[in-house]
N, C-alpha and C positions, 0 to 999 in steps of 0.2 A: 323737787322731784328726786327720788332716790334712784340708785343705779338700777334697781329692779324695774322701775317704771320708765326708764329711758327708752325712747323709740329707736329701734334699729332700722337703718336704711340698707337696702340691698340694691346694687346697681347691676342690671342685666348686661350680658356681653353685647357689644356692638362693634361695628367696624366702619371705617371710612373707605377702605379699599374696594374698588370696583363700583363705587357710587357715582351718580351724576352730579358733579359739583361745579357750579358756575365759576368762571375765572374771577380771581380776587380783584382784578383791575377793571372788571366789566362795568360796575356802576359809574366810575369816574369817566370811562370812555363813552359810555352810552349817554351820559348827561352833558358831555362836552367840556368837562372840567380838566381833562388831561392836557398837560402842557407839552407840546412837541418843540422841536428846535426852532420852528417859526415863531413860537409864542414867547420865547425867552429873549429878554433885552437886558443888557448891562448898562450901568451908568457910564455916560461918555462914549457909548458904542458908535462905531462907524460901520459902513456897509461896503463889503468887498464885491468886486466883479472881475471876471477874467476875460481878456481878449484872446480869442482862439483863432487859429489859422484859417484863412480863407482859401488856402490851397491844400490839395491832397498830398503833394510831394514837391518841395521847393527849398531852395536856399534862401536864408534871410539875408538880404543885402544891406538893409538899414532899418532902424526903428527910430522914429522921431516922436518923443513924448512931451515936447516942450509946451504945446498948446494944452494938453491935458493937465500938466502940472500947474499951469497958470489959471485954470478954471476955478473960480471961487467955490469953496466947499470941499475941494479935493485936498486930502491930507497926505496921501502917499501914492506914488506911481512907481512901479518896479518892473524891471526886465531882468533877464539873466545877468546882464552887466552890473546890476546893482547888488547882486548876491555874492559875497565872498565865499569861495570854496563850496559852491553848491554841490551837493552829493547826489549820486544817482539813487533811484528808488525802484521798486518792483521786485518780483520774485527772482529775476536774473540780473537785477541792478543795471538795466539797459536803457534807462531814460532819466532825464532831469525834470524836476517839477516845472521850471521855466526853460523853454527850449532855447538853445543857442546854436547858431550857425545853420540849422536845418529844421524843417518841419516834415513829419512823415505821415500825418493823418489830419483830418479836419477837426479832430478834437484837441489838437496840440495847443498848449498854453504858451502864448507869446509874451503877454504883459498882463499886469493886474493893477487895479486901483482901489483905494479906500477913500470913501467920501462920506459926507454927512447924511446923505440919503441915497436910496437905490437909484432914483431918477438922475441925480448928479453923477453918480458912478457910471451909469449907462451913457450919459452925455460925454463923459470923459473918455470912455472907450472909443467913441466915434471920432475923437480928435487925435487919436494915436495913428500915425501914418507908418505903414510897414511896406517896404519894397521887397518884392520876391523875384527870384529867378526860377522858373518852373523846371522841374526834373521829370523824367519818365515815370509814369504811374504804373504800379504793379499790384494787381488785385486778385490774380489767379494763383493759388498756391502751387498748382501743378507747373505753371510757367516759372514760378519763383525758384524752383529747385533745378531748373535746367542750366547747363553751363552757359556762362555769358549773360545771365539774367542781371538786371539792375540790382545793385546791392542796397538794401534798405539801411543797413548799418555797416558801411564800408570801413569805418574807423572803430576798432575794437575797444570796448571799455576795460578789457583785461589784457595782460601781456599776451602776445601772439601764441596761440596754441594752448593757453591755459583753460582748462575746463572748470565749470562751476557746478558743484553738486547742490541741488535744490533740496528742500525739506522732504519732498516726495521721493528722493533718491535718483531722479533723472539727471542726465547730464545736459547742462546748458552750455552751448558752444558760443559763448559771447566773444571769444577771442579769435574765432575762425573767419576767414574772408568769404563767407557764403551767407545764404539766407536761412540756414537752419538755426532755429532757436533752441530746440530741445529734441532729444531722441530717447525713446524707451525701447528696451528689448527684453523680452521674457520668453522662457521656454521650460517645459517639463516633458519628459518622455521623448519619443522618436516619431515625429509626425510623418516623415518620409515612409518609414516602415508601416506605420498605421494606415496611411493612405493606400499603400499597396495591398493591404489586407482588408480594405473596406469593400462592401458590396454596393454601396451607394455613396457618391460624392456629389455635392452641390456647391456651387459658387455664385455669389451675387455681389454687386457693388451697390452700396446704399449712400444716399446723399442726404445728410442732415444739416439743418439750416440755422440761421441766426434767430434767436428770440431774446427778449430782454425781460428784466425782473418785474417791471411795472409796479414798484412799491408805491403805495398811495402817498407815503411821506417821502418827498424828494430828498436828495443828498444835501447835507448842510453841516456847518460847524461854526463855533465861536471860539476865538483864541484871545487870551488876555495874559499879559505879563504883569506881575505885581511890582512894587517898588524895589524888591530885592532880586528881581530877575527870574522869579519862579513862574512857570508856565501852567496856566489852567486852560484846559480845552473841554468844551461841551461838544461831544462827538457821538455820532450814531454808530460807531464801530461795533462789530460783533466780537472783537478780540481786544479789549481794553489793555490787558497786561502785555500782550505782544506789541500793541501799538506804542505803549509807553516806552518799551525798550527800543523799538525801531525809530521812534521820533528822537530819542536821546542820541542815537547814532547819527541820524541825518542832521540834527541841529548841533551836534558836538556839545551836548549838555549832559550833566549828571542826571540819570534817571530819577533820582530822589527829588529832583526839583521840578518834576513833571507830574501833574495830576489830571486825570481824565474823569469827567462826570458824564454819564450817559443819560440824556433826556429820554423820555418815552420814545421808542423807535417805531416809526410808521411803516414797518415791513423791512425785512432783510433778505431772506431766502439765499444767503451766501454773497450778496452783492457788497457787503460791508466787511469783508475779510482782509482785503489788501489795504495798503496805504496808497492813496491816490494823490495826484498832483495838487488838486484843489485844497486838500487839507494842509499840505506843507506851505502852499502859497498863502493861505489864510494866516498861518503863523508868521510868515515873512512880512505880510502887511501889518500885522499887529506890532511886530518889532520895529518896523520902519516908522509907523505913525505914533508909536508909544501910546496907543489907545486900544481898547478892545475892538475886534473886528468880527463881524458876522457875515458869513458867506453862505448863501443858500441858492441852490439851483432853481432855475425856471423849469417848467415841465419839458420844454424843448431841449434844454441842456441835459436833463435827466435821460432823455432818449438818446441824445448824441454822444454824451460824455460819460455815462455810467457803463459798467461792464455788461457783457452779453453772455448767453450760452454759446459755446464754441462750435462753429460749423465744422463738420467732419465728412470727409470722403472715405468710406469704409468698405474694404473688400474682405469678405468672409468666405472661407472654404471649409466645409464641414463634411464629416463622413460617419457612416454607421454600418452595422452588419444587418443581415436579413432578420435576425432575431430582435432587432431594435436597440442593440447596445451601441452607444456612441463610441467612435474610435479616435477622432481627432478634430481639432479646430486650428486653422491657420488664418491669421488676421493681419492685415496691413491697413493702417489708417494714416491719412494725411490731414493734418489739422491746420486751419487758417489761424495763425497766431496773431494776425494783425500787426500793427506797427511796433508794439512793445509786448513784453512778457508779464502777464499777471497770472492769477491762479488757474485760469482756463487751460493754460498749456500743460498743467500737471494732471489734468483729468484722466490720462491713461493709467495713472496709479490706481484708480478705482475701476476703470474699464477692464483692465487685465484681470481683476478679480471675477468679473462676470464671465469673461471669455474662458478663464481657467477653471471656474468652480460653480457656475450656474449649471446644474446637473453634473453628473459624474463623467468627467472628461479625462481619459487616461493620458492623452497626448495633446499638447498645446504649444503653439508658437505664435508670438505676438510681436510685431514691430510697428513702431509709430514714429512719425516725424512731424514736428510742429514748425511751421514755416512762416517767416516774416513776410508780410504784405503791407500795402498802404491802407488796409481796412481797419475798422475799429478793433481794439483788442478785447479779448474775452476774460471773464473772471470766474469765480466760483458761482455755481447755481445749483439749487436744490436737486439732489441726485448725482451731481458732480461727474458728468460723463456717462452715468449709468443709463440714462434714457436712450442715448445714442447706441450704446453697446447692446442693451436688451432688445431694442428694435430689430437689430440684425439677428441676434441669437434666436429669438422666438420665431422669426420668419423661417429660419432654417429648421427649427424643430417641426414646424408644420410641413415644410417641404419634404423632409426626410421621411416623416411618418407616411405621407401620401405615396412617396416613391416605393416604399416596401409594403404598402397596403395595410398599414397598421393604424388602428384608431389613435388619433392625436393625443387624447388623454392617457391612454394606456402607454403610449410611447414615452410620454413625460414621466409617468409614474415608474416606469422601468428604470429610468435614469436618475430619478430624484434621490437625493441623499437621505440617510437616516441619522438620528442622533448618535454621536460618538465617532462619526467618520472624520477623517482629515483629508482635505483636498490636496491635489497635486501641488498647490502653491503653499501648503502648510497651514491653511486655516482650519482651526479645530471647532467642529460643530458640536459643542457640548449641550446645546439645546437646539432642537430642529423639528419644527412642525410643518416642513415642506410638503410632505405627502398629504397631510391633513388639510393644508391650504388648497391643494389641487382638488381633492375629492369634495371638500366642502363647497368651494366656488362652483364646481361642475354640477353638483347635486342641486344646489339652491337655484341655479339658473336653468336647469334641465338641459344642460349643454349638449350632450350627445344626441338626444332626440332632435334638437333644433338644428344641429349641424347637418344631419341627413335630410331633414325637411327642406332646409334652405337650398341645398345642392339640387334637390329634385325640382325646386321651383325656379331655378335659374332661367329656364327657357319658357316659363309660363307667360301668358299674355300680360301686358301692363308694364309700365316703366318702373314701378316701385318694387325693389328687391330688398329682402331682409337678410341680414348676415349676423353671425355670432362668432366671436374669436376669443381665444384664451391666451394668456401670457403670464409668466411668473417672473419673480425678481429675487435677487440676493443682494443684500447691502449690509454694511457694518451697522451693528445695533448697540455697540458698547464703546463708542469712540474709535479713534484710529491713532496708533502710536507713530506719529510722524515728527514730533518734537521730542526733546529729551524727557519731557514729562507730559502725560495726558491726564493729569490729576486735577482735583478741585479741593479747595479748602472751605471750611465752615466754622463760624463762631456762633455759639448759641448761648443766650442769656435768658434766665427767668427772673422776673422782678418779684417784689413782695406780694403781688396779687396774681401770681402764676401767669402773667402775660409773657409771651415768648418773643424775643427779638432774634430773628434768624438772619445772620449776616453771611451771605454766600458770595463766592466769586462768580457764580453762574449768572450770566446776563439774561434778562427777560427781553425778547425781541418780538413778542406777540404770540409765542408758542405755548404759553401757559405754564412756564416752569415754576413761577412763584406759587401757583396753586398746588402743583404736584409735590413740590418740596414741603410745603406746609402740611399737606395730607400725611406724608410720611412721618413728619415730626409729631403731628397731633395724634396719629395712630399709636406711636410709641409712647407718648406721654399721657394718653388718655384725656386729651383736651379737645374742645371744639375748635373749628377753623377760625372762629372769631378771636381766638387767643393769640394769633400769630401776626407779627409785623415783619415783613421781609425788607431787608436793605441789600441792594445788589448793584448799585449804579455808581459807585465812587471808589476809585482805586486808592484813595487815601484812607479808606475805612475797611473795605472788603479784603479778604484773603485772596491769594493767587488762584487763577483758573486760566486754562489755555484758551478758552473762548467757546462761542456757540458755533459748532460745525460738527459734521460727521455723526449726526443723530446721537450725540453723546450726553446731553444734559440730564435727562431723566435717569440714565444709568449711572453716570459718574458723579454728578452733583447730588443725585438722589442717594447714592451710597455714602457720600460725604455727610450730607445732612442727617441721614439715619445713624451714622457713626457718632456724631455729636449728640444726637438725641438719646442714644443708648448710654453714653457716658453720663449724661444728665440724669437719666432715669436711675442708673446705679447709685448715683450720689443721693438722690432723693430717697430711694428705698433704704439705703444704709442709715440715713437719718431717722426714717420712720421706724426701722427695726430697732434702733437704739431707744426711741421714745416708747415703743410698745413692747419692748423686751421679747422680741421674737425673731427668728431668722428672716433675713431679707428675702430669701427664696419663697417664703410663704405669702409675700405681699405682691401687689401689682398696682398699676395706675389705671383708673377708669372713671369716666364721667366727672373729671375734675377733682377726684378724690384718691386717697390711698385706700386700697381695699384689701381684704383677705382674698387671696387668689382662689382658694377652693370654694368659698361660699358667695363671694361678691359683696360681703358686708363692708360698708363704708366705715373707715376708722377715723379719718380726719380729712377735711377739705384741704386741697393742695395749697391755696393761698395762705391758709392759716399755718400750715407746716412751713411754708417758705418764710413767713414772718418769724416763726419760732427759731428757724435757723439763723436769720439775719440778726435778730435782737437778743440772741443768747450770749452768755458770758464769753464763749469762744465763737464769735460771729463768723458765719460763712455765707458766701454767695454761690448760687448755682450758675457757673459759667464754664463752658467746655469748648474745646476746639478739636477738630478732627480733619485730617487730610487723607483723601482716598486716591490712591494710584492704582489703576486697573492692572491686572496680571497679563496684559498684552505685551507684545515684544516688537521691536523694530525689525522690519524685514531686512534681509541681508542684501548684498550687492546684486544678487540674482532675483530680488523682489520676492523672496520666499520667507515665510514666517507667519505667526499668528498675530496679525496686526491689530485685531480688535478683541475685546473681552467677550463679545457676543455677536451673533449675526442674525439679522432680521430676514424673514422670508415672507413672500406674499404671492397670491394668485388673483388675477382679476379677469372677469369675463365681461366683454363689451358687446352689446347688441346695438345694431344700427338699422336704419332704413335709408336706402340709396335710390335716388331718382336717376335712372340711366339717361334721361333726356336732358337733364341739366347738370348732372355731376354732383348735386347737393347731397351731402352725407349728414344725416341727423342721428346723433347718439341718443338712443332711447332708454337704455338701462345699463348700469354697471353693477355687477355682483363682485364684491371684494371680500377676500378672506386673508387676513394678515396674522402672522405669528408674532405676537407682541410680548411673549414671555408671560406676562400677567397684566390684566387691565387694572390700572390704578384709578384713573378718573375717566369713567366711561363717556361722559359728555365731552371732555377735552380730546380724547382719542378719536371719537367720532368726528369731531371738528377737523382734526388733522387729516383723517382719511378723506373726508368730503372736500376739503380745500385742496389736497393733493390730487384728487381725481379731476377736479375742475382745472387745475394747472396743467395736468397731463392732457386733458381734453383740448385746451387751447394750443398746446404743443402739437397735438395730432391734427387739428382741424382748421384753426383760424389764425393763429399767431405767426407772424413772419416780419422780422425787421428787414426791410428791403434796403440793401446796400448795393448801389450801382456805381461802379468806377470810384469807389471810396466814399461815396456820398450817401448818407442815410436819407431815404426819400419819404419816410413816413414817421417823423418824430412827434407824433401826437396821438391822442386816443381816438381822434376822428378816423385816422387812416390805419392805425395799428389795431387789429380786431381782437379784443379780449372777449372771452365768453361772458355773456350776461345772463341774468337770472332765468329768463324764459327758455334758454337753450340748455340749461343744466339737466342732465338725465335723472331718472329715478335711480336711487342707489339702495342696494341691499348689502349691508356690511356685517361681516362676521369676524370674530376675533378668536384665534387659536391660542390657547394658554399653555405654552410648553414649559413654563416655570423654570426659567434660567437660574441655575444654582448660584451664580455670582451676582445677578441683578437684584436691585432693591425690591424686596417682597416678590422676587421672581421676574421683575419687569425687564424689558429690552426697549431700546430706542426705536421709534417709528416715524420720526419727523420727515425724512426724505422718501421713505418707501412708497407711499401711495401715489406719487407722481410718476414712478419709474416705468411701469409697464402698460399704461393706458394706450399710448400710441402704438405699441407693439400689438396689443390685443385688437386695436381698431384696424390695423393693417390686415390681420388675420380674418377679421369680420368682413372686410371689403372683399377679400379673396373668396370667402365662403359664399358671399352674396352673388359674385359676378364671375368667378374663375379667372380674375385678373389680379396679379400681385403688383402693387405699386411700391417701389423701393426708395421713393423720395418723399420728403415731408415739406410742408403740411398738405393734408388731403383737401385742398381747396376745390371748389366746383370746377375750375378750369383744369387743374391737374387731373382730377378724376375723369372728367369728360374726355380729355385727350387720351388718357390711358385706355378708356373703354372703347374709344373709336379709332385707336391706332395712330394718333397724331402727336406731334411734339416729342419731348425727350423720351428716350427709350429706357427709362428707369422703371420698367414694368415687365411682367412675364405673363403670357397667356397660359391658361390651365393646361393645355395639351403639351406645353414645353416645360412645365414646372418641375418635372422629375429629371 
């Protein structure tokens, strides 16, 4: 065949962006082939178990482990006395992995064993005898801050009066002789003058409760030392590189001798951000037994000993003028810190962003105190305090609108920010679809008509009342600069067959990051999704990343992967330009080929070009690296600054049916509009919103971890009420594409956003249906019934007093 007869191929334009692409790990998970921490066993492995305190607050008088040590099959039994120079852990470094001298909660770790089977390990725990001397129990944070209250931590971990700055910028008062764990103070403007100039001022106290993560995969870890003393950990952590550094400090080891492999994680939601005692204890057991040790929680342990969402007593005072302009917000929150300090204590770092900047707030003052009690301690949880803050703010938006006789949607639109604004806290809204979220959700739900109709039907015959409520949210959508770096690294390699190996520091915890990162790379390189293999689970191989939190992975890891792909593309096109003697600018990659950009004519298959490069006289490989650091900044000592590279907005409208005779609230429909910058994977982002709505539904209606006098009363799925499939409402989901200029292909993070305002919108819907505002969660039948009939706690307001 001569040149004239050669068949010319033309490849039409196509895109992966915005398509519905199944998660890359879905086939393995759906077929049951995925291996979680439970499924991993190492040669010579032992099984670890922890003996926890049987007292809420007590001195440890003695521990007798002799019978446990003598049990056949037991290889190690350890207490605090067996650990030389045990170092404190946690955000404020206020507790030891194995407790010494005193226990402060029922989850406290007193001893641990490693044995040849779980059954033997459990038998060994029963043989350990602990003698306690009971101490006064303190479970009410309001009582804990009173003068003369029992001190949970009477002995400071730091020199007297020395304050500890946490990554969130709060002050941890671990050296002071009181029960204050942390304080946050924030202000902008003059709230006193603003209140004096307000036409309407409302104030309420809101009571937010314990819920827990309910990951289907329970907490677990495997620790193994090799013959040279190097430590390998199979860990479900969301922050492997931060863990590596922190374990090195705790164990007094060189970080270079620690390697973390992440098995497939059966749910995180923020629960796996901190270092927890069981992880350190697992390492202690492996070191003592000189064998690998596997330590996996039971479901009951997961409920009792994993972190929770932090309970908050929140008083909000808000004001506005008759024209609808917001004037000020003053906020006081009291946080139940529990016995020790984990990430839950730093949630005010995010809460203050909502108080200061959800809507245009010219004056704001926020003070919070996190207080030690003998209750369970809280950790990070999807939304990171924002569910609690938004619950209060959006109740007040409705109350003030009603007080001045203004439509609640119009009131919100008047105060909603536009693109280009900077909030009083210094957050720069370079992309902002807030108003479009409001109008879209309201229009699609027929919100304004239904509001009026439901009010008119409040006194109609029959027990079933319908309600509709609206609420909005603001959250970081491009990470949060709380560490020295908020960046992510990527290594990208193309082999001789144009197969891509994407090595990223970004962990996959079920959110679909592997799929989105592969999309971005394949879009840039003109390859199908099947061409990519993602490696993201081994600190010995992957580049550094700060971890999975703050809705950052799509934005930051996506920009990193895109940067590496663009470098690879430039190298490929330069080689093709040389081969075809034309400018690289005239070429592109599409359909697995190098093409002429103007016409789409295929010049050479990419695998063939890659082999030409590799096997030429001057051989080259296409391997690139890229590190992306977002243009965000650390907030100053006053908590001001542009902490995120982008911000996510959303509005949700919740519709309910309420039975006034039983108090049962049924969520019938949720209409959600979220500003996501740009939709990358429509299937994945729909799943994020659907999952977030259901998590928010549980927070609003059914979920409550019942803690009485320091004891968790419902540590199982029988008594802890998760939302199940028949209860999930109809969902109408819309995405607002504001095309963020810094985001990868314009995208912003949306991982946490969908859970944030469901409870707030539900509260407004209950008020719309009944004229009663309930200020405490969850909206169980008992609480709703008592509020409607004027019984029980007074965390509600009748309609006639709402203004």
